[in-house]
C-alpha beads as a LAMMPS data file, in Angstrom:
LAMMPS data file: protein, C-alpha beads

42 atoms
41 bonds

1 atom types
1 bond types

-500.0 500.0 xlo xhi
-500.0 500.0 ylo yhi
-500.0 500.0 zlo zhi

Masses

1 110.0

Atoms # bond

1 1 1 -62.150 -419.895 459.251
2 1 1 -65.355 -420.519 461.175
3 1 1 -63.502 -421.725 464.295
4 1 1 -63.718 -418.942 466.862
5 1 1 -62.712 -420.904 469.960
6 1 1 -60.016 -419.374 472.223
7 1 1 -57.708 -422.310 471.525
8 1 1 -57.965 -421.770 467.759
9 1 1 -57.256 -418.047 468.176
10 1 1 -54.224 -418.803 470.357
11 1 1 -52.887 -421.306 467.832
12 1 1 -53.318 -418.850 464.955
13 1 1 -51.529 -416.164 466.964
14 1 1 -48.600 -418.493 467.708
15 1 1 -48.321 -419.548 464.076
16 1 1 -48.355 -415.908 462.950
17 1 1 -45.596 -415.020 465.420
18 1 1 -43.539 -418.015 464.322
19 1 1 -43.993 -417.070 460.673
20 1 1 -42.867 -413.504 461.322
21 1 1 -39.729 -414.583 463.185
22 1 1 -38.931 -417.083 460.430
23 1 1 -39.216 -414.370 457.784
24 1 1 -36.947 -412.120 459.844
25 1 1 -34.350 -414.878 460.186
26 1 1 -34.487 -415.587 456.451
27 1 1 -34.079 -411.895 455.646
28 1 1 -31.068 -411.504 457.924
29 1 1 -29.515 -414.676 456.509
30 1 1 -29.986 -413.301 452.995
31 1 1 -28.320 -410.035 454.009
32 1 1 -25.328 -411.881 455.461
33 1 1 -24.913 -413.912 452.274
34 1 1 -25.154 -410.891 449.984
35 1 1 -22.673 -408.864 452.068
36 1 1 -20.217 -411.776 452.003
37 1 1 -20.543 -412.021 448.217
38 1 1 -19.930 -408.280 447.873
39 1 1 -16.723 -408.484 449.916
40 1 1 -15.392 -411.356 447.803
41 1 1 -16.072 -409.396 444.618
42 1 1 -13.904 -406.439 445.707

Bonds

1 1 1 2
2 1 2 3
3 1 3 4
4 1 4 5
5 1 5 6
6 1 6 7
7 1 7 8
8 1 8 9
9 1 9 10
10 1 10 11
11 1 11 12
12 1 12 13
13 1 13 14
14 1 14 15
15 1 15 16
16 1 16 17
17 1 17 18
18 1 18 19
19 1 19 20
20 1 20 21
21 1 21 22
22 1 22 23
23 1 23 24
24 1 24 25
25 1 25 26
26 1 26 27
27 1 27 28
28 1 28 29
29 1 29 30
30 1 30 31
31 1 31 32
32 1 32 33
33 1 33 34
34 1 34 35
35 1 35 36
36 1 36 37
37 1 37 38
38 1 38 39
39 1 39 40
40 1 40 41
41 1 41 42
């Protein structure tokens, strides 16, 4: 990662933010699925 230009930093920051929000969405989707499965089992 030798690219230290402001544009490269900005792009990396945006990608990191996007990755974090994607992980959050995936986690909440997983929770919804597991809670639905639990209700069906009862």
